Backbone as CSV, one residue per row, in Angstrom:
resi,resn,N_x,N_y,N_z,CA_x,CA_y,CA_z,C_x,C_y,C_z
1,MET,-18.004,-13.663,2.036,-16.990,-12.469,1.855,-16.571,-12.514,0.614
2,GLU,-17.057,-10.861,-0.066,-16.252,-10.620,-1.441,-14.808,-10.078,-1.394
3,LEU,-14.195,-10.855,-1.516,-12.943,-11.026,-1.364,-11.921,-10.499,-2.050
4,ASN,-13.212,-10.291,-3.353,-11.664,-9.324,-4.832,-12.333,-8.332,-4.489
5,LYS,-12.922,-7.677,-3.531,-12.966,-6.268,-3.426,-12.217,-5.425,-2.582
6,TYR,-12.023,-6.199,-1.905,-10.087,-5.944,-0.899,-9.161,-5.876,-1.366
7,ILE,-8.936,-6.479,-2.434,-7.807,-6.885,-3.230,-6.918,-5.717,-3.792
8,ASP,-6.051,-5.293,-3.782,-4.932,-4.583,-4.579,-3.927,-5.393,-5.531
9,HIS,-4.334,-5.750,-6.385,-3.479,-6.526,-7.192,-2.684,-5.932,-7.787
10,THR,-1.326,-6.347,-7.426,-0.235,-6.037,-7.314,1.024,-6.609,-7.884
11,LEU,1.880,-6.159,-8.938,3.279,-6.365,-9.543,4.397,-5.381,-9.578
12,LEU,4.977,-6.131,-8.984,5.936,-4.859,-8.309,7.720,-5.534,-8.476
13,LYS,7.377,-6.275,-9.190,8.898,-7.000,-9.644,9.971,-6.406,-10.772
14,ALA,11.212,-6.194,-10.167,12.117,-5.249,-10.943,11.677,-6.026,-13.028
15,THR,11.458,-6.757,-12.870,11.202,-7.352,-14.370,10.188,-7.679,-15.015
16,THR,8.896,-6.431,-14.737,7.947,-6.549,-15.110,8.230,-5.889,-16.360
17,THR,6.974,-6.348,-17.485,7.469,-5.947,-18.490,5.849,-4.939,-18.687
18,LEU,5.842,-4.304,-20.065,4.260,-3.763,-20.356,3.291,-4.818,-20.207
19,SER,3.616,-5.923,-21.225,3.001,-7.126,-21.474,2.158,-7.384,-19.853
20,ASP,3.175,-7.632,-18.850,2.351,-7.891,-17.900,2.025,-7.145,-17.344
21,ILE,1.835,-6.097,-17.561,1.025,-5.290,-16.936,-0.547,-5.002,-17.628
22,HIS,-0.339,-5.302,-19.249,-1.760,-5.325,-19.215,-1.922,-6.492,-19.232
23,LYS,-1.870,-7.877,-18.888,-2.170,-9.051,-18.168,-2.637,-9.210,-16.531
24,LEU,-2.389,-8.024,-15.884,-2.879,-7.652,-14.469,-3.817,-6.650,-14.377
25,CYS,-3.971,-5.977,-15.304,-5.547,-5.327,-15.590,-6.197,-5.788,-15.925
26,ALA,-6.185,-6.641,-17.216,-7.321,-7.613,-17.553,-7.528,-8.477,-16.297
27,GLU,-6.639,-9.213,-15.438,-7.285,-9.669,-14.566,-7.801,-9.143,-13.586
28,ALA,-7.656,-8.548,-13.371,-7.931,-7.148,-12.365,-9.326,-7.006,-12.737
29,VAL,-9.695,-6.433,-14.443,-11.023,-6.488,-14.482,-11.768,-7.667,-14.478
30,GLU,-11.276,-8.481,-14.539,-11.972,-10.266,-15.133,-12.199,-10.427,-13.695
31,ASN,-11.497,-9.875,-12.462,-11.972,-10.474,-10.975,-12.576,-9.694,-10.476
32,ASN,-12.541,-8.019,-10.964,-13.191,-6.778,-10.415,-12.375,-6.716,-9.377
33,PHE,-11.412,-6.628,-9.301,-10.363,-5.819,-8.288,-10.587,-4.578,-7.669
34,CYS,-10.185,-4.057,-6.457,-10.580,-3.154,-5.933,-9.529,-2.048,-6.812
35,ALA,-7.849,-2.651,-6.900,-6.961,-2.439,-7.079,-5.987,-2.657,-8.295
36,VAL,-4.644,-2.312,-9.429,-3.739,-2.523,-9.315,-2.791,-1.726,-9.044
37,CYS,-1.790,-2.365,-8.612,-0.961,-1.401,-7.478,0.476,-1.819,-8.767
38,VAL,1.260,-1.006,-9.069,2.300,-1.108,-10.095,3.319,-0.160,-9.583
39,ASN,4.705,-0.329,-10.509,5.682,0.439,-10.220,5.435,1.817,-10.785
40,PRO,5.820,3.062,-10.513,5.647,4.393,-11.177,5.960,4.497,-12.736
41,CYS,6.801,3.436,-13.193,7.072,3.491,-14.794,5.444,3.146,-15.753
42,TYR,4.921,2.172,-14.965,3.450,1.858,-15.525,2.628,2.244,-15.433
43,VAL,2.286,3.088,-14.273,1.150,3.964,-14.413,0.356,4.638,-15.503
44,SER,0.363,5.144,-16.239,0.022,5.474,-17.232,-0.481,4.499,-18.380
45,ALA,0.455,3.116,-18.276,-0.059,2.070,-19.475,-1.531,1.892,-18.324
46,ALA,-1.279,1.276,-17.200,-2.297,0.906,-16.104,-3.103,1.689,-16.528
47,LYS,-3.613,2.876,-16.259,-4.630,3.643,-16.434,-5.364,3.659,-17.849
48,LYS,-4.309,3.685,-18.365,-4.934,3.276,-20.207,-5.716,1.941,-20.139
49,ALA,-4.952,1.184,-20.079,-5.785,-0.642,-19.611,-7.316,-0.596,-19.160
50,LEU,-7.150,0.270,-18.088,-8.483,-0.009,-16.931,-9.039,1.296,-17.441
51,GLN,-9.167,1.617,-17.963,-9.582,3.047,-18.745,-11.251,2.148,-19.166
52,GLY,-12.825,3.099,-18.696,-13.750,2.306,-18.577,-14.858,1.502,-17.227
53,SER,-13.176,1.196,-16.661,-13.626,0.334,-15.759,-13.253,1.196,-13.828
54,ASN,-14.144,0.584,-12.999,-13.796,1.632,-11.738,-12.626,0.792,-10.859
55,ILE,-11.717,0.261,-11.624,-10.170,-0.180,-11.130,-9.784,0.971,-10.718
56,LYS,-9.229,1.138,-9.651,-8.247,2.307,-8.926,-6.745,1.956,-9.931
57,VAL,-5.866,3.059,-10.106,-4.207,2.658,-10.083,-3.725,2.937,-8.775
58,CYS,-3.129,2.484,-8.558,-2.219,2.706,-7.518,-0.665,2.506,-7.323
59,THR,0.164,3.199,-6.820,1.473,3.482,-7.247,2.537,3.368,-5.927
60,VAL,3.173,3.450,-5.867,4.375,2.816,-4.538,5.470,4.383,-5.128
61,ILE,5.941,4.540,-3.987,6.996,6.165,-3.828,8.158,5.523,-2.675
62,GLY,8.860,6.176,-3.114,10.276,6.235,-2.134,10.369,4.475,-1.824
63,PHE,10.168,3.270,-2.830,9.947,2.081,-2.881,11.104,1.247,-3.015
64,PRO,11.782,0.252,-2.508,10.967,-0.265,-1.223,11.595,0.148,-0.211
65,LEU,12.737,1.005,-0.252,13.668,1.128,0.680,13.040,2.420,1.673
66,GLY,12.359,3.315,1.262,12.108,4.645,2.035,12.975,5.813,2.534
67,GLN,14.503,5.334,1.931,15.449,6.046,2.012,15.704,7.499,1.175
68,ASN,14.453,7.466,0.404,14.693,9.075,-0.652,14.818,10.045,0.109
69,THR,14.851,11.115,-0.150,14.364,12.499,0.475,13.567,12.706,0.151
70,THR,12.894,13.646,1.209,11.266,14.197,1.110,10.964,14.911,0.113
71,GLU,12.147,15.309,-0.601,11.956,16.220,-1.726,11.646,15.282,-3.006
72,THR,12.301,13.868,-3.209,12.410,13.317,-4.353,11.264,12.639,-4.242
73,LYS,10.713,12.174,-2.708,8.942,11.638,-2.797,8.133,12.687,-3.178
74,CYS,8.022,13.867,-2.890,7.065,14.507,-3.507,6.953,14.721,-4.957
75,PHE,8.019,14.658,-5.258,8.216,15.219,-6.794,7.708,13.060,-7.528
76,GLU,8.097,12.143,-6.948,7.615,10.893,-7.034,5.622,10.722,-7.312
77,ALA,5.752,11.405,-6.075,3.691,11.610,-5.951,3.187,12.398,-6.870
78,GLN,3.946,13.293,-7.372,3.356,14.363,-8.109,3.202,13.943,-9.524
79,ASN,4.690,13.507,-10.078,4.588,12.668,-11.216,3.519,11.488,-11.242
80,ALA,3.281,10.993,-10.666,2.371,9.556,-10.501,0.828,10.200,-10.915
81,ILE,1.095,11.231,-9.871,-0.648,11.962,-9.832,-0.709,12.087,-11.326
82,ASP,0.462,13.020,-11.892,-0.032,13.449,-13.008,-0.096,12.861,-14.316
83,ASN,0.272,11.321,-13.753,0.570,10.053,-15.110,-0.984,9.433,-14.882
84,GLY,-1.456,9.749,-14.117,-2.801,9.051,-13.683,-3.567,8.187,-12.205
85,ALA,-2.169,8.348,-11.419,-2.724,7.507,-10.283,-3.527,7.844,-9.270
86,ASP,-4.611,6.967,-8.714,-5.484,7.406,-7.795,-5.312,7.133,-6.508
87,GLU,-4.187,6.680,-6.226,-3.650,5.691,-5.002,-1.890,5.798,-5.032
88,ILE,-1.611,6.465,-3.421,-0.263,6.503,-3.242,0.169,5.837,-2.138
89,ASP,0.994,4.833,-2.578,1.550,3.976,-1.101,3.285,4.592,-1.313
90,MET,3.190,5.012,-0.141,4.435,5.459,-0.102,5.035,4.616,1.194
91,VAL,6.493,4.820,1.322,7.563,4.329,2.305,7.560,5.168,2.913
92,ILE,7.993,5.140,4.210,8.201,6.153,4.898,9.675,6.030,5.451
93,ASN,10.560,6.977,5.796,11.755,6.632,6.167,12.300,5.731,7.304
94,ILE,12.336,4.260,7.088,12.262,3.370,8.082,13.436,3.734,8.984
95,GLY,14.508,4.137,8.448,15.510,4.424,9.413,15.519,5.343,10.859
96,ALA,14.546,6.787,10.307,14.137,7.469,10.943,13.432,7.167,12.379
97,ALA,12.202,6.245,11.723,11.441,5.550,12.506,11.801,5.039,14.013
98,ILE,12.709,4.066,13.591,13.275,3.053,14.571,14.565,4.078,15.565
99,SER,15.523,5.186,14.624,16.076,6.289,15.357,14.925,6.733,16.578
100,GLY,13.756,7.200,16.429,13.054,7.709,17.405,12.498,9.374,16.596
101,ASP,13.566,9.504,15.686,12.895,10.743,15.092,11.321,11.067,14.046
102,PHE,10.466,10.826,15.239,9.186,10.640,14.555,8.826,12.164,13.813
103,ASP,9.574,13.235,13.929,8.618,14.482,13.711,9.448,14.585,11.869
104,TYR,10.341,13.908,11.756,10.730,13.734,10.605,9.778,12.806,9.720
105,VAL,9.368,12.081,9.952,8.288,10.920,9.470,7.040,11.473,9.481
106,LYS,6.243,12.322,10.478,5.339,13.056,10.320,5.478,13.768,9.540
107,LYS,6.368,14.502,8.825,6.483,15.663,8.294,6.593,15.227,6.958
108,GLU,7.356,14.144,6.656,7.357,13.081,5.329,5.703,13.238,4.937
109,ILE,5.438,12.487,5.581,3.848,12.024,5.390,3.045,13.178,5.104
110,ALA,3.050,14.652,5.984,2.083,15.935,5.834,2.388,16.256,4.352
111,ALA,3.851,16.348,4.297,4.419,16.712,2.763,3.273,15.967,1.286
112,ILE,3.776,14.505,1.674,3.286,13.592,0.655,1.488,14.448,0.882
113,ARG,0.757,14.081,2.302,-0.244,14.239,2.161,-0.821,15.568,1.207
114,GLY,-0.017,16.463,1.344,0.060,18.035,0.619,-0.146,18.091,-0.415
115,ILE,0.350,16.385,-1.119,0.500,16.492,-2.569,-0.762,15.640,-3.282
116,SER,-0.827,14.699,-2.386,-1.435,13.892,-3.244,-3.344,14.668,-2.761
117,ARG,-3.343,15.402,-1.870,-4.368,16.249,-1.465,-5.892,15.128,-1.749
118,LYS,-6.672,15.382,-2.654,-7.693,13.725,-2.585,-7.910,12.459,-2.860
119,LYS,-6.241,12.270,-3.556,-6.268,10.851,-3.794,-5.668,9.963,-2.283
120,THR,-5.993,9.045,-2.578,-5.737,7.928,-1.192,-4.407,7.945,-1.134
121,LEU,-4.062,8.251,0.024,-2.273,7.917,0.455,-2.396,6.720,1.740
122,LYS,-1.829,5.958,1.173,-1.818,4.532,2.103,0.383,5.177,2.713
123,VAL,0.180,4.829,3.989,1.953,4.599,4.559,2.097,3.148,4.691
124,ILE,3.576,3.196,4.130,4.194,1.782,4.394,5.264,1.885,5.801
125,ALA,4.654,1.473,6.504,5.615,1.280,7.840,6.548,0.155,7.959
126,GLU,6.426,-1.073,7.219,7.622,-2.298,7.209,7.728,-2.750,8.684
127,THR,6.505,-3.004,9.168,6.561,-3.303,10.196,7.240,-4.640,10.487
128,CYS,8.318,-5.330,9.978,9.690,-6.560,10.122,10.516,-5.883,11.189
129,TYR,10.817,-4.574,10.905,11.825,-3.963,11.513,11.431,-3.147,12.930
130,LEU,10.319,-2.968,13.004,9.483,-2.181,14.000,8.992,-2.813,15.575
131,SER,8.857,-2.651,16.627,8.535,-3.300,17.795,6.975,-2.609,17.901
132,THR,6.182,-3.445,18.381,4.979,-3.019,18.573,4.367,-1.742,19.070
133,GLU,5.317,-1.232,19.792,5.928,0.160,20.591,5.759,1.267,19.228
134,GLN,6.619,0.755,18.520,6.686,1.960,17.562,6.069,1.887,16.390
135,ILE,4.896,0.657,15.664,3.580,0.534,14.972,2.590,1.773,15.450
136,THR,2.381,1.105,16.800,1.410,1.919,17.534,1.562,3.465,17.471
137,LYS,2.810,4.114,18.308,3.208,4.855,17.499,2.898,5.942,16.312
138,LEU,3.741,4.918,14.907,3.295,4.994,13.444,2.018,5.572,12.986
139,THR,1.289,4.482,13.968,-0.214,4.164,13.647,-1.069,5.522,13.835
140,GLN,-0.682,6.171,15.104,-0.947,7.609,15.610,-0.634,8.470,14.991
141,LEU,0.440,8.472,14.151,1.298,9.944,13.622,0.456,9.728,12.193
142,CYS,0.604,8.698,11.555,-0.614,8.472,10.664,-1.639,9.021,10.252
143,VAL,-2.083,9.077,11.356,-3.444,9.979,11.345,-3.689,10.996,11.519
144,ALA,-2.548,11.416,12.711,-2.287,12.784,12.918,-1.935,13.288,11.532
145,ALA,-0.981,13.073,10.638,-0.878,13.381,9.233,-1.710,13.601,8.254
146,GLY,-2.746,13.062,8.521,-3.687,12.923,7.431,-3.743,11.373,7.044
147,ALA,-3.134,10.621,6.718,-3.195,9.873,5.939,-4.324,9.105,6.090
148,ASP,-4.716,8.466,5.010,-5.826,7.638,4.794,-5.525,6.124,4.973
149,PHE,-4.769,5.686,5.040,-4.541,4.392,6.106,-2.979,4.194,6.045
150,ILE,-2.851,3.190,7.055,-1.774,2.585,7.304,-1.217,1.341,6.803
151,LYS,0.122,0.913,6.188,0.233,-0.436,5.558,1.238,-0.975,5.995
152,THR,1.222,-2.337,6.531,2.275,-3.036,6.695,3.683,-2.908,6.452
153,SER,3.747,-3.413,5.039,4.807,-4.187,4.415,4.975,-3.380,2.785
154,THR,6.048,-3.983,2.424,6.547,-3.392,1.047,6.239,-4.809,0.456
155,GLY,7.059,-6.044,0.929,6.733,-7.303,0.810,7.967,-7.745,0.361
156,PHE,8.921,-6.223,0.435,10.339,-7.312,-0.302,11.221,-7.066,0.707
157,SER,10.545,-7.421,2.332,12.209,-7.127,3.229,11.823,-8.541,3.879
158,THR,12.337,-8.803,5.221,12.530,-10.021,5.820,11.407,-10.858,6.054
159,ARG,9.677,-10.109,5.932,8.695,-10.559,6.168,7.501,-9.839,5.771
160,GLY,6.412,-10.445,5.321,5.171,-9.364,5.053,4.438,-9.116,6.342
161,ALA,3.252,-8.685,5.700,1.542,-8.688,6.871,1.721,-9.888,7.838
162,SER,1.644,-9.739,9.051,1.194,-10.600,10.283,-0.550,-10.359,11.206
163,LEU,-1.034,-10.969,11.829,-2.038,-10.718,12.381,-1.889,-9.720,13.416
164,ASP,-0.262,-9.993,14.040,0.077,-9.354,15.312,-0.019,-7.470,14.989
165,ASP,0.280,-7.752,13.639,1.039,-6.534,13.148,-0.666,-5.493,12.493
166,VAL,-1.519,-6.143,12.479,-2.642,-5.891,12.186,-3.897,-5.006,13.080
167,LYS,-3.682,-6.401,13.996,-4.240,-5.962,15.660,-3.309,-4.955,16.224
168,THR,-1.995,-4.637,16.049,-1.727,-3.576,17.021,-2.393,-2.473,15.781
169,MET,-2.377,-2.340,15.112,-2.592,-0.981,13.900,-4.174,-0.677,14.458
170,ALA,-4.659,-2.292,14.577,-6.245,-1.850,14.463,-6.960,-1.266,16.081
171,ALA,-5.698,-1.367,16.851,-5.806,-0.844,18.308,-5.731,0.612,18.368
172,ALA,-4.430,1.240,17.500,-4.008,1.975,17.914,-4.976,3.447,16.744
173,ALA,-5.507,2.271,15.878,-6.412,3.403,14.883,-7.216,3.822,15.233
174,ASN,-8.013,3.257,16.316,-9.495,3.495,16.779,-10.107,3.928,15.374
175,ASN,-10.367,3.089,14.596,-11.153,3.716,13.239,-10.752,4.756,12.790
176,ALA,-9.653,5.402,13.355,-9.769,7.296,12.656,-8.321,6.864,11.617
177,ILE,-8.202,5.955,11.478,-7.927,4.749,10.117,-7.277,4.037,9.745
178,LYS,-7.547,3.604,8.106,-7.697,2.083,7.672,-6.569,1.908,7.608
179,ILE,-6.291,0.453,7.253,-5.495,-0.854,7.404,-5.329,-1.340,6.148
180,LYS,-4.282,-1.242,5.376,-3.443,-2.670,4.512,-2.666,-2.957,4.712
181,ALA,-2.959,-4.961,4.668,-2.103,-5.801,4.797,-1.497,-6.160,4.074
182,SER,-0.346,-6.217,3.335,0.696,-6.683,1.963,1.386,-7.317,2.739
183,GLY,2.026,-8.245,1.662,3.304,-9.080,1.649,2.877,-10.577,2.267
184,GLY,3.227,-11.226,1.797,3.215,-12.564,1.911,1.991,-13.646,2.752
185,ILE,0.886,-13.261,1.603,-0.469,-13.209,1.864,-0.396,-14.189,0.262
186,LYS,-0.608,-15.579,0.578,-0.319,-16.276,-0.143,-2.368,-17.086,-0.840
187,THR,-2.817,-17.048,0.423,-3.886,-18.151,0.532,-5.526,-17.191,1.180
188,LYS,-6.622,-17.630,0.677,-7.491,-17.097,1.326,-7.641,-17.368,2.601
189,GLU,-7.337,-18.065,3.442,-7.558,-18.076,5.029,-7.027,-16.838,5.551
190,PHE,-5.722,-16.666,4.955,-4.728,-15.650,5.452,-5.451,-14.472,5.684
191,ALA,-5.419,-14.162,4.273,-6.531,-13.145,3.766,-7.332,-12.710,4.875
192,GLU,-8.163,-13.776,4.663,-9.772,-13.410,5.560,-9.487,-13.323,7.045
193,GLU,-8.174,-13.875,7.797,-7.667,-13.545,8.989,-7.552,-12.062,9.195
194,LEU,-6.268,-11.562,8.024,-6.272,-10.261,8.103,-7.345,-9.397,8.290
195,ILE,-8.089,-9.800,7.310,-9.616,-8.815,6.968,-10.714,-8.738,8.557
196,ASN,-10.660,-10.032,8.916,-11.446,-9.962,10.276,-10.644,-9.394,11.639
197,ALA,-9.303,-9.347,11.618,-8.339,-8.908,12.458,-8.347,-6.809,12.485
198,GLY,-8.916,-6.447,10.792,-8.856,-5.488,10.745,-8.859,-4.597,9.578
199,ALA,-8.162,-5.475,8.582,-7.749,-5.028,7.811,-8.927,-4.631,6.276
200,VAL,-8.783,-3.550,5.257,-9.662,-2.987,4.875,-9.216,-3.513,3.505
201,ARG,-7.967,-3.618,3.023,-7.522,-3.748,1.793,-6.174,-4.616,2.215
202,ILE,-6.080,-5.391,1.009,-5.241,-6.748,0.793,-4.303,-6.551,-0.027
203,GLY,-3.029,-6.387,-0.094,-1.909,-6.241,-1.071,-1.446,-7.352,-1.223
204,THR,-1.828,-7.922,-2.774,-1.117,-9.242,-2.705,-0.797,-9.611,-3.970
205,SER,0.029,-10.433,-4.769,0.109,-10.774,-6.483,-0.243,-12.080,-6.590
206,SER,-0.950,-12.887,-5.089,-1.779,-13.913,-5.252,-3.039,-13.328,-5.675
207,GLY,-3.561,-12.187,-6.252,-4.949,-12.062,-6.237,-5.746,-13.406,-6.643
208,VAL,-5.609,-13.770,-7.917,-6.337,-14.519,-8.909,-6.499,-15.539,-7.956
209,ALA,-5.252,-15.905,-7.666,-5.419,-17.442,-6.912,-6.539,-17.484,-5.455
210,LEU,-6.504,-16.120,-4.939,-7.079,-16.328,-3.606,-8.485,-16.524,-4.316
211,VAL,-9.254,-15.671,-5.466,-10.603,-15.434,-5.629,-11.251,-16.988,-6.082
212,SER,-10.142,-17.433,-6.963,-10.548,-18.937,-7.760,-10.545,-19.746,-6.283
213,LYS,-10.345,-19.600,-5.614,-10.900,-20.960,-4.151,-12.099,-20.804,-3.475
214,GLU,-12.533,-19.136,-4.362,-13.900,-19.118,-3.023,-15.021,-19.993,-3.797
């Protein structure tokens, strides 16, 4: 398994510096990762650092709580694309999903889809807060709203991805949407288990360590 091609090499800490971003991008090039995932303020810097490579620049929207207004998330998405983002990872309004207002969630995803157009759109569900039934519903809703991926976690909550999360998403997706597993993925073995369960992207800050053990 060419694990490197599954990895979104991620750095989203509040303490991240420009020097850290340059290091992240250099590591991505050295290891031929699929993408780097950075906070919105570093999109243009990452794009410049990765110029001439095939590595994508991914950023996060409504991160990490998902509680921004739809209008704010739309502005964030457009601004990120203007700055060079290839992929958008948006956090849903988790409270709306928990309360059963799936129409709100669907409309918000559709609004970001309309802005992102041909850019890759991943929808972060934050599965630690959700039941199996809610994860299933959200997966189906993401398909209906036109998203490219459903993603398990921000990595900033009570837990990250689990095998059960990915299996639930895969069963609900029925190959109609891709799955990104993220949060707490620190070993090659766990990454491969998630991939075998249905994930086609792995979001991790431990990418170099994972591939160095191959």
